[in-house]
C-alpha positions in Angstrom: 0.5 -3.3 7.7 4.0 -3.5 6.2 3.9 -1.6 2.9 6.0 -1.4 -0.2 8.1 1.4 1.3 9.6 -1.5 3.4 10.5 0.8 6.3 8.5 -0.7 9.2 5.1 -1.8 10.4 2.0 0.3 11.2 -0.4 -1.2 13.8 -3.9 0.0 14.5 -6.6 -1.1 16.9 -10.2 -0.7 15.7 -13.5 -1.7 17.2 -15.5 -3.4 14.4 -19.1 -4.7 14.2 -21.9 -5.5 11.8 -21.8 -7.1 8.4 -21.6 -5.7 4.9 -23.0 -3.5 3.6 -23.3 -1.8 7.0 -20.1 -2.2 9.0 -19.6 -0.2 12.2 -16.1 0.9 13.1 -14.4 3.0 15.7 -10.7 3.9 15.6 -8.9 3.2 18.9 -5.2 3.8 18.5 -2.1 3.6 16.2 1.5 2.8 16.7 4.5 2.6 14.2 7.6 0.5 14.6 10.4 1.1 12.1 12.5 -1.8 11.0 16.0 -1.8 12.5 18.5 -0.9 9.9 19.8 -4.4 9.4 16.3 -5.9 9.1 15.4 -3.2 6.6 18.5 -4.0 4.6 17.5 -7.6 4.4 13.9 -6.8 3.4 15.2 -4.6 0.6 17.6 -7.3 -0.5 14.7 -9.8 -0.7 12.7 -7.4 -2.7 15.6 -7.1 -5.2 15.6 -10.9 -5.6 19.1 -11.2 -4.1 18.3 -13.9 -1.4 18.7 -17.6 -1.6 16.2 -20.0 0.0 17.9 -20.1 3.4 18.2 -16.3 3.8 14.6 -15.8 2.7 13.4 -18.4 5.2 15.3 -16.8 8.1 13.9 -13.4 7.1 10.4 -14.8 7.0 10.7 -15.9 10.7 12.7 -12.9 11.9 9.9 -10.6 10.5 7.3 -12.7 12.3 9.2 -12.2 15.5 9.5 -8.5 14.8 5.7 -8.2 14.2 5.1 -10.0 17.5 7.4 -7.7 19.4 5.8 -4.6 17.7 2.3 -5.8 18.9 3.4 -6.5 22.4 1.0 -5.1 25.0 -1.9 -4.6 22.5 -5.2 -6.1 23.6 -7.2 -7.6 20.7 -9.7 -10.3 19.9 -8.4 -10.8 16.4 -5.3 -9.8 14.5 -4.9 -9.2 10.7 -1.5 -9.1 9.2 -0.6 -8.1 5.7 2.9 -9.5 5.7 5.8 -7.9 3.8 5.5 -8.2 0.0 8.9 -9.3 -1.4 7.8 -10.4 -4.8 4.7 -9.5 -6.9 4.5 -10.9 -10.4 0.8 -10.9 -11.3 -1.1 -12.9 -12.4 1.4 -15.7 -11.9 2.5 -15.3 -8.3 2.9 -13.1 -5.2 4.8 -13.6 -2.0 4.3 -12.0 1.4 6.6 -13.0 4.3 6.5 -12.6 8.1 5.5 -15.8 9.9 2.1 -15.1 11.5 2.5 -18.0 14.0 4.6 -15.6 16.2 1.7 -13.2 16.5 -0.7 -16.0 17.4 1.8 -17.3 20.0 2.5 -13.9 21.5 -1.1 -12.5 21.6 -3.0 -15.8 22.1 -5.7 -14.7 19.7 -6.6 -15.8 16.1 -4.6 -14.3 13.3 -5.6 -13.8 9.7 -2.7 -13.4 7.3 -1.6 -14.1 3.7 -4.5 -12.4 2.0 -3.3 -12.2 -1.6 -3.0 -15.9 -2.8 -6.7 -16.6 -2.6 -7.4 -13.8 -5.2 -4.5 -15.0 -7.4 -5.9 -18.5 -7.3 -9.2 -17.1 -8.5 -7.5 -15.5 -11.5 -6.8 -12.1 -10.0 -3.7 -10.1 -9.5 -3.8 -10.2 -5.7 -3.8 -6.4 -5.6 -5.1 -3.9 -4.8 -6.7 -5.6 -1.8 -8.2 -2.6 0.1 -10.9 -1.2 -2.3 -13.8 -3.1 -0.7 -12.6 -2.0 2.8 -12.4 1.6 1.4 -15.9 1.3 0.1 -17.3 0.1 3.5 -15.3 2.6 5.5 -15.3 5.7 3.4 -18.0 5.5 0.7 -20.5 8.4 1.1 -23.8 8.9 -0.6 -23.7 11.7 -3.2 -19.9 12.1 -3.1 -17.6 10.9 -5.8 -14.3 10.4 -4.0 -10.9 8.9 -4.8 -8.5 7.7 -2.1 -4.9 7.7 -3.2 -2.3 5.8 -1.2 1.3 6.8 -1.9 3.5 4.1 -0.3 6.4 2.5 -2.1 3.9 1.9 -4.9 0.9 4.3 -5.4 -2.6 3.0 -5.7 -6.0 4.6 -6.0 -9.6 3.6 -5.1 -12.5 5.4 -6.8 -15.7 5.5 -4.7 -18.8 6.7 -6.6 -21.0 7.2 -3.5 -22.5 4.0 -2.1 -22.5 2.0 -5.3 -20.1 -0.9 -4.9 -20.6 -1.8 -8.6 -19.0 1.4 -9.6 -15.8 1.1 -7.5 -12.6 0.8 -9.5 -9.1 0.5 -8.1 -5.6 -0.1 -9.4 -1.9 0.7 -8.9 -1.1 3.9 -10.6 2.6 3.1 -10.7 5.7 4.2 -8.6 5.4 6.0 -5.3 7.8 6.7 -2.5 10.1 3.8 -3.4 11.8 5.8 -6.2 12.0 9.0 -4.1 13.5 7.1 -1.1 16.1 5.4 -3.3 17.1 8.8 -4.7 17.4 10.2 -1.2 19.5 7.3 -0.2 22.1 8.4 -2.7 22.4 11.6 -0.6 22.8 9.6 2.6 19.2 9.7 4.0 16.5 7.1 4.1 13.9 9.5 2.7 13.3 13.1 1.5 11.7 14.3 4.7 9.3 17.2 4.1 10.4 17.2 0.4 13.5 19.3 1.2 15.7 17.8 -1.5 12.9 17.9 -4.1 12.4 21.6 -3.3 16.1 22.4 -3.8 16.6 20.4 -7.0 16.0 21.1 -10.7 13.4 19.0 -12.5 14.6 17.4 -15.7 11.3 17.6 -17.6 12.5 15.7 -20.7 13.5 12.8 -18.6 10.1 12.7 -16.8 8.4 12.6 -20.2 10.7 9.8 -21.3 9.9 7.7 -18.2 6.2 8.3 -18.7 6.4 6.4 -22.0 6.6 3.1 -19.9 3.9 0.7 -21.2 2.4 0.2 -17.7 0.8 3.6 -17.8 -1.2 2.8 -20.9 -2.7 -0.4 -19.5 -6.3 -0.1 -18.4 -7.3 -1.3 -15.0 -7.4 -3.8 -13.4 -3.7 -3.7 -12.9 -1.0 -3.9 -10.2 2.7 -3.5 -10.1 5.6 -3.6 -7.6 9.1 -2.6 -6.8 10.3 -5.4 -9.1 9.4 -3.0 -11.9 9.9 0.4 -10.3 13.6 0.5 -9.2 15.7 3.6 -9.6 18.5 1.7 -11.5 15.8 0.4 -14.0 14.9 3.9 -15.2 16.7 4.8 -18.5 19.0 7.7 -18.2 18.9 7.9 -14.4 22.7 8.0 -14.1 22.8 11.3 -16.0 21.0 13.1 -13.1 22.6 13.5 -9.6 22.0 14.8 -6.1 19.0 16.9 -5.3 18.2 17.1 -9.0 17.5 13.4 -9.1 15.2 13.6 -6.1 13.3 16.6 -7.6 13.0 14.8 -11.0 11.8 11.5 -9.5 9.3 13.3 -7.3 7.8 15.1 -10.3 7.7 11.8 -12.2 5.8 10.1 -9.4 3.3 13.0 -9.3 2.8 13.0 -13.1 2.4 9.2 -13.2 -0.3 9.5 -10.6 -2.0 12.4 -12.2 -1.9 10.8 -15.6 -3.6 7.7 -14.3 -6.4 9.7 -12.6 -7.0 11.9 -15.5 -7.3 9.0 -17.9 -9.2 6.4 -15.8 -10.9 8.2 -12.9 -11.7 11.8 -13.6 -13.8 11.1 -16.7 -16.2 9.0 -14.4 -16.8 12.1 -12.3 -14.7 13.1 -9.4 -15.4 15.6 -6.6 -12.3 15.2 -4.4 -9.1 13.3 -3.8 -7.8 12.1 -0.4 -4.1 11.3 -0.2 -2.9 8.7 2.4 0.4 6.9 3.0 3.8 8.4 3.5 3.5 10.5 0.3 0.8 12.6 1.9 3.5 14.0 4.3 5.7 15.3 1.3 4.5 18.9 0.7 6.3 19.1 -2.7 4.6 15.9 -4.0 1.3 17.2 -2.7 1.8 20.6 -4.4 2.6 18.8 -7.7 -0.7 16.8 -7.4 -2.7 19.9 -6.6 -1.2 21.6 -9.7 -1.9 18.7 -12.0 -5.4 17.6 -11.0 -8.7 19.5 -11.5 -10.2 18.6 -8.1 -9.6 19.5 -4.5 -6.6 17.5 -3.1 -6.6 16.9 0.6 -4.5 14.7 2.9 -6.2 11.8 4.6 -5.6 13.6 7.9 -7.3 16.8 6.7 -10.3 14.8 5.5 -10.7 12.3 8.4 -8.6 13.6 11.3 -6.6 10.3 11.2 -2.9 10.1 10.4 -2.1 9.3 6.8 -0.4 6.1 7.9 -3.7 4.7 9.4 -5.6 4.1 6.2 -4.0 0.9 5.0 -3.7 -0.9 8.4 -7.3 0.1 9.1 -8.3 -1.5 5.8 -6.3 -4.7 6.6 -8.1 -4.9 10.0 -11.4 -4.8 8.2 -10.3 -7.5 5.7 -9.3 -9.7 8.6 -12.7 -9.1 10.3 -14.6 -10.0 7.1 -12.5 -13.2 6.7 -13.3 -14.2 10.3 -17.0 -13.7 9.4 -16.5 -15.9 6.3 -17.6 -13.0 4.1 -16.0 -12.0 0.7 -13.4 -9.3 1.3 -11.9 -8.6 -2.2 -13.5 -6.8 -5.1 -12.9 -8.9 -8.2 -13.5 -5.9 -10.5 -10.4 -4.3 -8.9 -8.1 -7.4 -9.1 -9.4 -9.1 -12.3 -10.4 -12.3 -10.4 -13.3 -14.5 -11.6 -15.1 -14.2 -8.3 -14.9 -12.4 -5.0 -12.5 -14.3 -2.7 -12.8 -14.9 1.0 -9.1 -14.1 1.3 -6.8 -14.8 4.2 -5.6 -17.8 6.1 -6.7 -18.2 9.7 -4.2 -19.3 12.3 -5.6 -20.3 15.7 -3.4 -20.0 18.8 -2.4 -23.1 20.7 -4.5 -23.7 23.8 -2.4 -26.1 25.8 -1.0 -29.5 26.0 -2.1 -32.5 24.0 
């Protein structure tokens, strides 16, 4: 899984069996490989739309080689790869890069990749993709649970027990992308442990102004991306500097998330919120959410014992498994598609000479 934070790749191995609605799973292990600084710079440049065709093509293949190197030594029967989203403009188009042929060549097993286009072709937004996996993995009878992932963009899945018809999911809006960009202005890639946010002053009037963005009033299904949520695109951002900018942006992210949950999720009945992704490791962001929401807020690790970075690659693994079975793996009610897509393109490894 390479998420919208665009900082590297998380890999998990999971033992999967069964078919929906009863899927068996057992977590095996997890590794993280950060992008080298130059590769990360190029990915960020692609996300900002600054690359020509040649540069984007070279990056597509270089990312594929990086994925293959990151997976070196892992034993698997099947690989699922999300790819790196560099442009997401629903419902018209979405683009994930990272050539999967390098994974098939390196590991000599089938690879499922490029999940989003099948949903877009069926009239959906191609995101969020993980709600059905969340339902199969973490839906629990009698518990109304929401799983929030705070990556570069934040998204939520609402699980009303074991009723798939009641699942809703959508992107709440900005996540770590804005916080990381604010931290970069202070010379660091991220605000580790929320240190800058804790030191800075929150400009509440600016937060309120940013919350007037029309995205927040759109009902689900909906998705968004870094094309919209860039620091330089926020009105008035130049008037805030240093740790104050990090603190203000962090509060904005928390209030955007809380506003989405209070409007679209909490009225349906909510018992608890699990928080995954890199944002779960930011204690200041977590404290804001606990203050703003009327339900217990726990990290994914507190709830499951698994690292917060495991949730999305675990879901991608299940999506690939379902695609291999030929089973639908995307909830159309979450993406707005006309039907449930069997999403993902299967790439078989070469087996010898012809």
